LUMBAKOL-215321 format. One record per residue: residue in three letters; y, x, z of N, C-alpha, C, O, CB in turn. Coordinates in steps of 0.02 Angstrom, whole numbers, plus 50000, padded with zeros to 5 digits. Atoms other than C-alpha are relative to their C-alpha. Last residue first. Glycine has a CB too. Layout:
BEGIN
ALAYXZYXZYXZYXZYXZ
...
END
This chain:
BEGIN
ARG500515004150033495145038450177500224992649996499844988549970499345000550038
SER499855000750072496725048550213499504995749963499614993849906500025006849968
ASP499435004450010496635045750402500134998849926500414993649908500625003050032
THR500175006849978494875052950414500564995249984500444989649960499845000050075
GLU500485002650048495315068350310499804992850018499714988649973499385004549997
ILE499645001850061496855071050417499544997049948499714992149914500345006249971
LYS499575005649986495865070450579500364997749937500384991749923500525001850055
SER500435005949996494495081850513500414993750010500274988549981499485000850056
LYS500225001650069495795094650461499584993749999499664989549955499615005949970
PHE499425002850034496545093750636499834998149928500024992749904500595005050001
ASP499905006749974494875096150722500574996549963500544990649948500165000250076
ASP500545004250025494495111050609500084992850023499974988149984499325002750024
ILE499895001150071496205118650645499464995449971499624990749933500005006749962
SER499465004850006495995116350832500134998249928500274992549911500645002750033
GLU500275006549977494305124950825500524994649994500384989049972499755000550073
ALA500405002950054495015139150719499734993150020499684988649978499425004649983
ASN500584996250020496365142750848499614996349946499804990849926499555001550060
THR500164994349957498045137750917499445004349973499505010449972499824997550068
ALA500575001149955498695126550778499815006450037499945011950014499404997449960
ILE499784999849930500435130250709499444999050050499544999550110500534994850012
GLY499574994449985499985135150531500195000650074500305006150099500624999549960
CYS500414993849997498485123750516500435006050019500185010750050499665001249932
GLY500465000349943499555108750562499595006350007499515008950062499544994249993
ILE499624999249938500965113550443499535000350060499595004650103500514994250008
LEU499734993249999499775116050296500375001450065500275006650096500465001149939
ARG500574995749985498845099950337500235007350004500015011050048499454999249946
LEU500155000749929500485090550346499415004450020499405007250075499844992650017
TYR499454997049962500995097350176499864999750075499945004750111500664996449985
GLU500094992750004499285093450103500555003750039500435008850070499995002249927
GLN500584998449959499425075450164499895007650001499755010550054499374996449974
PHE499785000249931501165074450090499445001650048499555004950099500304993150016
LEU499534994649987500575080349920500215000250073500235005550104500624999349955
SER500404993849993499065068849921500455005950017500275010150058499615001449936
ASN500395000649938500185053849952499605006350014499595008850070499544994049996
VAL499574998949943501445059549820499624999450067499785003150114500584995150000
ASP499965006349963500125061349685500395001250065500235005950102499294997250015
ILE500064999449927500465076349574500094993250032500584989750020500525005150028
SER500585004149980500135075649386499855000750075499285001650096499385002149960
ASN500504995349974501375089849353499384996450027498964999450061500305004350053
LYS500114994850050502515079649240499465004950022499135008149980500645003849986
GLU500375002850057502325064849357499825005449949499265005649925500414994649966
LEU500695001349979502825074849511499584997349942499004999349933499994995150058
LEU500354993849982504385082349433499274998750017498835002349992500355003250060
GLU500675000150028504935066349347499595006150018499085007549986500054999449925
PHE500354994749964506555061749436499264999949980498894995550002500084999250077
HIS499924993650036507545051849305499625005750034499555011150004500735001849996
PRO500384999950063506875035049368500045006749963499585008549927500254994649954
SER499574997050052507515038549545499605000749935499185005249930500275007050023
ASN499395003850013506815027049681500455002949945500974999949930500384999650061
GLN500075007249997504995031449716500614996349973500554990849947499884997850071
HIS500575002150042504945049749663499974992349995499814989649942499355002850029
LEU499794999250069506675052449736499464997749952499594994649901500185007349986
PHE499495005150014506115045349902500225000349928500274995249894500605000950047
ALA500355006450008504525055849903500494994449983500324990049944499614998350064
LEU500384999650062505555071549873499644993449986499644990949930499505005950002
ASN499495001050052506745066550013499675000249931499874996449886500555005250005
VAL499865007150000505235064850127500514998349946500464993249912500254997650069
MET500585003450029504675082350082500124992549995499944989449945499385001450042
GLY500044998450071506405089550113499434996449966499514993849910499935007549991
HIS499455003650031506575080450279500005001349924500124996749885500685002050031
SER500245006950009504855087050325500534995749968500384991249929499784997050068
THR500485000250056505485104650291499734993049989499624991049932499435004950013
SER499664998750063507045102450399499524999749940499694997049888500335006850002
TRP499545005550016506175093950545500315001049931500354996349892500554999650054
LEU500395005950019504715106050547500454994349978500314990949929499554997850058
MET500354998550062505845121350546499614994049975499624992449916499535005950010
VAL499504999750053507005113850677499675001349933499844998249883500535005550015
ALA499805006950015505515109050786500524999849944500494995449901500284996650062
LEU500545002950040504845126850775500174992949980500034990849924499335000250039
GLU499964997050066506505133550835499474997149954499614995849895499935007750005
LYS499425002850035506515121050978500085003049930500264999449883500635001350041
ALA500095007150017504735125151032500584997149961500484993449913499894996050064
ASN499475003349962504925144051023500004992749979500094991249919500715003449988
TYR499385002250032503255149650954500514997750052500344996050108499854994249951
SER499594994050013501935159951043500664998249966501115002349960499615005049958
ASN499414999649955501255143851117500415006349992500855007750033499774999550072
ASN499904993049981500085140350969500645000650042501184998850019500055004549937
ILE499484996550038499825121650965500115006950029500145007850090500664995950000
SER500105001550071498225112451020500515003549955500395004349895500044992649988
GLY500374994850036498145120551192499904998749926499565002649893499355000850031
ASP500715002150004498615105351296499585004849958498985003849950499964993049970
GLN500305000949934500235113451355499264998149996498865000250037500384994750038
MET500064993349970500745120251185499664999650068499295004150088500695003250007
GLY500524996350035500385103451108499885006950028499325009350032500165000549927
ILE500645002949977501415094651240499425003649967498915005049999499974992449983
GLN500124997549931502845106651203499354997350028498985000950061500584998050046
ILE500214992950006502695102751018499855002950068499365006550076500565004149965
ALA500685000050028502735084051052499745007149994499155008450008499994996449932
ARG500465001949946504265086551165499285000049976498835002250012500174993150028
VAL500064994249955505195095951028499494998550055499085002750072500695001850031
MET500394995050036504835081850906499895006250044499345008950047500345001949934
SER500705002349998505435069051032499555005049965498995006249987499944993049968
THR500254998549933507045079051054499274997950008498885001250041500444996550053
PHE500144992949998507285078250866499725002150067499265006150071500645004049984
ALA500604998850040507125059350867499805007450002499225009150008500104997749927
THR500565002749961508385058051009499345001249963498845003149994500094992550013
ASP500134995249945509595069550918499404997750042499005001850063500625000850044
MET500354994450030509435058450764499835005350052499305008550049500425003149943
ASN500675002350019509895043050864499585005849972499005006549989500044994449949
ASN500395000749938511355052250945499284997749986498815000050017500344995050048
GLN500204993349978511965057650774499594999750064499115003550072500625004450010
CYS500524997550045511945039950709499755006750023499155008150024500275000549928
MET500605003949984512915034050862499425002249957498855002949981500144992549991
SER500274997349938514185048050842499364996350020498914999350049500524999550057
PRO500264993250008514445043350660499685002950063499155006050060500555004649978
TYR500694999150019514525024650699499765007249991499175008650005499884996449939
GLU500394998349942516115022450800499295002349982498935004950024499964994150047
SER500665003149995517215022950646499635002550062499645008450078499595001449937
GLU500135001249930519005028350677499324996850012499204993650063500554995550030
GLY499495003849967519215036150506499874999450075499725004450108500064993049970
LEU500295003249941517555042650443500504995650037500324990850070499725005250047
GLN500375005950021518205046250269499734996150060499624990150056499425002149954
GLU499535005550006519505057950345499654993549979499904988149992500545001749950
ALA499925003449935518105069350404500474994049995500414989350035500265005050052
ASP499285001049988517695073450222500084996050065499924990150067500344996449941
ILE499714993449983515945080650210500754999550016501055004250041499895004949943
LEU499295000849985514905064650209500295006850023500115009450075500114994650054
ASN499584997250053513265069550127500744999250012501155001649972499824996949935
ASP500104992850005512165067250281500495003249951500695009049961499285001549977
PHE499724996949940512895049950312499955007649996500425011250013499644997450063
PHE499285000850004512545044550134500345003450059500845006950050500194992549998
ARG499794994950047510775051350147500764999949992501085005249986499664999149931
MET500054993749963510555040550302500195005949956500505010749980499295000950027
SER499434999749953511215025350209499985006450040500515009150057500004994050047
ARG499394998950039510015028550065500605000750046501045004950035500114994249950
PHE499974992850013508595030350191500625001749957500915007049965499365002449964
TYR499804996649939508965012950255500075007549987500535010850011499484998750055
GLU499305001349990508935005650080500265003450063500835005550066500134992450003
PRO499594995350040507275014350047500754998950009501145003650004499834999249927
HIS499295001949994506475005050193500455004749960500845008549990500214999950075
SER499945007149985504575004850173500724997550000500854991749987499694998550067
ARG500305003850054504455021650085500064992550010500104988749962499265002049992
VAL499594999250060505695029750203499724995849942500104992849904500035007449980
PHE499355003349989504835022950358500425000249936500704995149916500385003450058
ASN500125007250007503105027850294500654996050009500754990949976499494997650051
LEU500135001550069503675045850269499934992449989500224989649943499365003549976
TYR499394998650037504455047150442499904998049927500324994649898500195007450005
ASN499545005549986502955038950526500645000749959500914995749934500174999750074
GLU500275005850035501785051550442500464994050010500594990349962499294998450026
GLY499874998950071502855066050502499774994049958500114992049911499655006349976
MET499275000650009502845059050678500195001049927500604997349901500375005150044
LYS499825007149999500965056250670500754999049988500954994449954499794996850066
TYR500255003050061500645074450620500224992749995500474990549943499235000549996
VAL499584997250053501735081050761499824996949933500254995149893499955007749998
MET499355003449995500835069350881500465002449945500814998449914500315001350068
GLU500075006450033499155075850818500654996050003500814992249957499434995950032
LEU500064998650072499675093450865499944993549960500254992849908499395004549987
GLY499334998650026500255087251035499995001349925500454999349890500305005850037
THR499754993349987498545079951067500705000849971500924996849929499535005349969
ILE500244995250050498235061251073500305006850016500745007550058500204997749928
ASP500464995449967498405047251202499675004649948499085004049934499464996150040
GLN500705000450022499915038951123499575005450035499815010850050499955000849924
THR500385004249953501545036951219499264999649983498874996950021500294993050001
LEU500094996449937502385051651130499594996050051499324998950099500675001850030
VAL500604995950007502115042950963499845003650066499265004950081500085005249943
SER500585003949977503385029751015499355004049997498875002450032499934993649960
SER500084999249928504765042750997499394996450027499094998650076500624997550036
ILE500214993149986504535043550809499865000950074499365003950093500545005049976
GLN500674999250027504595024650787499725007050014499145007850030499994998649925
GLU500465003749957506085023250904499285000749976498825001350017500204992550003
SER500064996449937507025036850811499504996750047499115000150080500675000650034
LEU500424994250013506675028450644499885003950065499325006150078500325004649948
MET500685002350012507355011850708499535005849989498985005950018499994995449939
LYS500275002549936508895020050782499284997849992498864999350034500444994250027
SER500174994249961509195029950621499734998150069499315001750097500605004650008
ALA500574996550029509125014150518499775005850044499185006450058500165002649931
LYS500595004449993510275003550626499375003649977498855003250010500104993449960
ASN500145000349928511525017850639499384995850014498954997650054500604997150038
CYS500314993649980511385020950452499845000150074499315002650094500475005949984
ILE500705000450022511735002550418499635006350021499055006050043499954998949924
GLY500315004949956513325003950521499264999049983498854998350028500374993349995
LEU500174996449940513725019850425499704995350053499294997450094500625003550028
VAL500614996150015513625009650266499795004150061499195004950074500125004749940
LEU500565004650008514874997150338499345003749988498835002250019500134995149943
ASP500175002349933516075010550399499394995549998498964995850042500614996450031
THR500304994349964516055018650227499774997950069499214999650090500505005850005
LYS500684999150024516365001750144499645005750036499065005050054500005001349924
ASN500044998850072517894998350250499275000949981498825000250022500435006349980
ASN499354998050026518464994350428500025000549924500524998949893500215006650030
PHE500074993650033516914984650478500655001749964500914997749926499404999949950
TYR500604996549976516824970350603499935007049970499675011550003499394995949983
LEU499964999949927518554962250589499425004150029499465006650085499994992950028
TYR499624994249979518534967450406500135000250076500355005250103500675000349964
LEU500394993950011517144955150371500365006150026500055010550058499855000849925
SER500484999549945518134941050450499585006349994499425009550044499544993850001
GLY499624998249940519564944250330499545000850060499635005350101500534994850015
LYS499884992850005518344944350184500395002350062500285007950086500385001749936
SER499384998450035517744927250240500105007649998499835011250040500604996650033
VAL499444999349954515924925350289500625001549958500575003749901499885005750054
GLU499675006549990514444919050191500525000350056500554996050099499484994550015
ALA500055001649929513464935250214500304993250017500224990650072500335005350042
GLN500715000249983513184936850026499904997850072499434994150087499685006949988
GLU500295005950033515004932149990499264999350020499034993750035500065000549924
ALA499735006049967515674944450118499694993749971499524989150008500774999849994
VAL500325000349934514524958050051500234993850037499834990350067500165006450041
GLU500685002650008515084954149874499624999550066499224995050076499615004349951
ASP499955007050021516914956349919499314996849995499204991350018500374999449933
MET499895004349941516554972250018500044992649981499834988350019500645002150036
ASN499285001149988515804981949874500084994550052499644990350062500374998149935
LEU499855004449943514104990149849500764999250006501135004050004499715002950066
GLN499725006350025513874997449674500194995150057500444989750043499514996649954
ASP499374998750035513625015349733500364993649978500974993449973499885004449939
LEU499464998649953512315009949860500675000849966501184998549991499845006250041
GLY499894992949984511165002149732500605001050044501064996850045500075004049936
LYS499534996750046511194985249647500095007550012500355011049969500664996750005
GLN499925003250065509794974549718500395004349951500215004849892500344993450008
LEU500655000350033509214985249863500064997349929499714999649884499524995750041
ILE500184993150016511004989449911499335000249964499255004149917499985004350064
LEU499634998050059511434971049899499855007149979499835008749919500754999250012
THR500275003750057510064966050020500345002249936500015003249885500094992450010
GLU500654997050016510584979750142499704996649939499425000049895499524999350060
ALA499884993750033512384973650137499355003449979499315006349925500415004750046
ALA499735001550066511854955950177500125006349961499965006749901500654995950005
ASP500575002550040510774961750322500224998649928499865000149881499704993750032
LEU500414994150017512244971950389499414997949957499245001449909499755003550064
ILE499644996250051513364956550380499605006149978499565007749919500695002350027
LEU500025003950061512104945850474500345003849942500095003849886500354993250010
GLU500684999250027511894959350605499934996349934499604998749888499474997650051
LYS500044993150026513774959650633499325001349967499285004449914500135005150057
LYS499615000050061513794940750651499975007049968499925007649907500734997950014
GLN500385003750050512384941550778500364999949933500045000649881499884992850024
GLU500554995750022513274955350874499574996549947499324999749901499565001950059
ARG499724994550039514864945050881499445004549973499465006649915500505004150042
GLU499835002750065513914929650937500295005449954500175005349894500514994250008
ARG500635001350035513124939651078500144997349930499824999349881499574995150039
GLU500264993550020514824946451128499354999249962499225002749913499895004650061
LYS499604997650056515564928951128499745006749974499745008049914500735000750021
ARG500175004150058514144922451236500395002449939500115002849884500164992650013
GLU500664998050025514324936751359499814996249937499524999049891499474998950054
ALA499954993350028516204933851376499335002349971499305005249916500235005050054
THR499655000250064516004915051399500015006849966499915007449905500714997350009
GLY499285000949999514714916951537500295000249930499965001849881500325005350042
MET499654994750036512834914451520500754998549998500954993049980499725000949928
END
């Protein structure tokens, strides 16, 4: 390995170390309480060294968002390699999304942060917004492909426009996942508790509703219901 490659590898390792430190602090104190001094201390690097890798707190959180959105995109895209119907792929992608958020709340916080950035000046010269968007575009493309596969194998009604249907599924599943996140991470959010609603059951019913709505015929619906009932046991 040449000197340039070794230095680049060391740089990526240091960057990963800093991101890990920031993730730990977000879990401990929350995203709002994250500050660069504590990240440098947690990562055991100087503050000057920290700023060589990340311009500011926004840049750092967007770095976490890039890592998170890439991981989620890979998990969603991996469903396309499974030997299942397109309808089942759509279900699996939704399930992967929910499980990702529940397993990595700190990652979802960074993705929510990215979604809520409305001031372009906050982004500065950060390289991460475009990287985050590319990851999300890849995940969306995988959803479109799953729908197209379903239309080809007969499990999904082909009267829909695949991209329009993907947008509807993506936006509504994002809402459901956000609900699950609030239920798990926001003490003041009591909607589900007050109505005696279990989040797992709620998400299963949502997926069943979506599956039955886009399935081709009664036989496909019955197969899909059976699949969900089996997975929920």
